[in-house]
C-alpha positions, 0 to 999 in steps of 0.5 A: 028869305026871312027867318019867319018862313021856316020858324016853328010856332010850335015850342016848349016853354016853362016859366022862370019858377018851374022846377028843373025837375019838370024841365028834366021831364019835359026833355024826356018826353018831348026832346026840344032842341031847347025849352023857351024860359019866360018871366013875366011874359018875356023871355029870359033864355032858352035851356038846352039839354047839354046845359041842364046835364052841365049845371049839375043843379038839383031838382028844385032849383028853378029854371030862371037860375039855370039861365040867369047863371048861363048869361055869361056864355049868352043868352039866345040871340034877338031874332026879329020876323024879317031877319035873313036866314043865313044871317040867323043861322050864322048868329046861332051857329057862333053862339053854339045856340039851336033855338032862338025865340022870333019876336014880332011885337010880343009874339014869338015862335022858335027857330 
């Protein structure tokens, strides 16, 4: 089974220059597994709520700064539409990631 068979097309995303205060409110209001951070149309990472809490950043910090500071911990895996579900699951578990953009050209969904 391909990951595209179970990927959802609805996900929460913000631009890299979005203030953390708005990111916090999105977690409270929509309760997503993670929030995809975009910069000029490209995904630069995913913020998880746990990551946000542990970052101890001020409300006026930009979302892109949180993603960039966590790069040492790894960005979400690069998942393609036809990747096997079991392999993607393994990669997500090993990377302690709950959400990853699924790419088909420049279009993405989230798994």
